[in-house]
C-alpha positions in Angstrom: -21.6 -13.9 -0.6 -22.0 -10.3 -1.8 -18.2 -9.9 -1.9 -17.9 -12.6 -4.6 -20.5 -10.7 -6.7 -18.8 -7.4 -6.2 -15.4 -8.9 -7.1 -16.7 -10.6 -10.2 -18.4 -7.4 -11.3 -15.0 -5.6 -11.1 -13.7 -8.0 -13.7 -16.5 -7.9 -16.3 -18.0 -4.4 -15.8 -16.7 -1.2 -17.3 -17.2 0.7 -14.0 -13.9 1.5 -12.3 -15.1 1.0 -8.7 -12.8 3.7 -7.4 -12.5 4.1 -3.6 -11.5 7.5 -2.1 -9.7 8.4 1.1 -11.7 10.1 3.9 -11.3 10.6 7.6 -14.2 8.2 8.4 -17.4 6.7 7.0 -19.7 9.4 8.4 -17.7 12.1 6.7 -17.8 10.2 3.4 -21.5 9.6 3.8 -22.1 13.3 4.4 -20.2 14.2 1.2 -17.4 16.0 3.2 -14.5 14.3 1.4 -12.7 15.1 -1.9 -13.2 12.7 -4.8 -9.8 13.7 -6.2 -6.9 11.4 -6.7 -3.5 13.2 -6.2 -1.5 10.4 -4.7 -0.7 12.5 -1.7 -3.4 14.0 0.6 -6.2 12.5 -1.6 -5.6 8.8 -2.0 -7.7 6.5 -4.3 -7.6 3.0 -5.7 -9.8 0.7 -7.7 -11.5 -2.2 -5.9 -11.2 -5.8 -6.8 -9.4 -7.3 -9.8 -8.0 -4.0 -11.0 -6.7 -2.8 -7.6 -3.1 -1.6 -7.7 -0.6 -2.2 -5.0 1.1 1.1 -6.0 -2.1 3.3 -5.6 -3.9 4.5 -2.5 -3.9 2.4 0.6 -5.7 2.4 3.8 -9.4 3.0 4.4 -11.0 3.9 1.1 -14.7 4.5 0.5 -16.9 4.1 -2.6 -20.5 4.0 -3.6 -22.2 0.8 -4.8 -25.6 -0.3 -5.6 -27.4 -2.8 -3.2 -26.1 -6.3 -3.5 -29.4 -7.3 -5.1 -29.1 -4.6 -7.9 -26.9 -5.4 -10.9 -24.7 -3.8 -12.0 -23.4 -3.0 -8.5 -21.3 0.0 -9.5 -22.9 3.3 -8.8 -22.2 7.0 -9.0 -25.4 8.0 -7.2 -25.4 9.5 -3.7 -28.3 7.3 -2.6 -26.6 4.0 -2.3 -24.8 1.6 0.1 -21.3 2.6 1.0 -18.7 -0.1 0.8 -15.4 0.1 2.8 -12.3 -1.1 1.0 -9.1 -1.6 3.0 -5.8 -2.6 1.5 
C-alpha cells in the first residue's frame, strides 16, 4: 500500500523524488555514491508520475521518509531508502 502513497505524493508534492545510480544499496546507504546527474557514469531519474523514459535507468536509489510520515520526500540522511528500478 505504501507504493500508492509514494506515487500519489510524486504528483501533488513539489519534491522531485530523484533517484541516483550506485553500485548497490549498501554503498548508497554508506554515502559512497555521487548525487550528480551527468547522464553517463552518474545516472538519475525522478520516481513516479514525473519519471522519464529518456533519463537514468537501472537500479536507482533515493531517500524517503517512513511511509507513516507525510510528506514522504526527504533529503535527510536518516531515512528509509527506497529502490527504484526502471
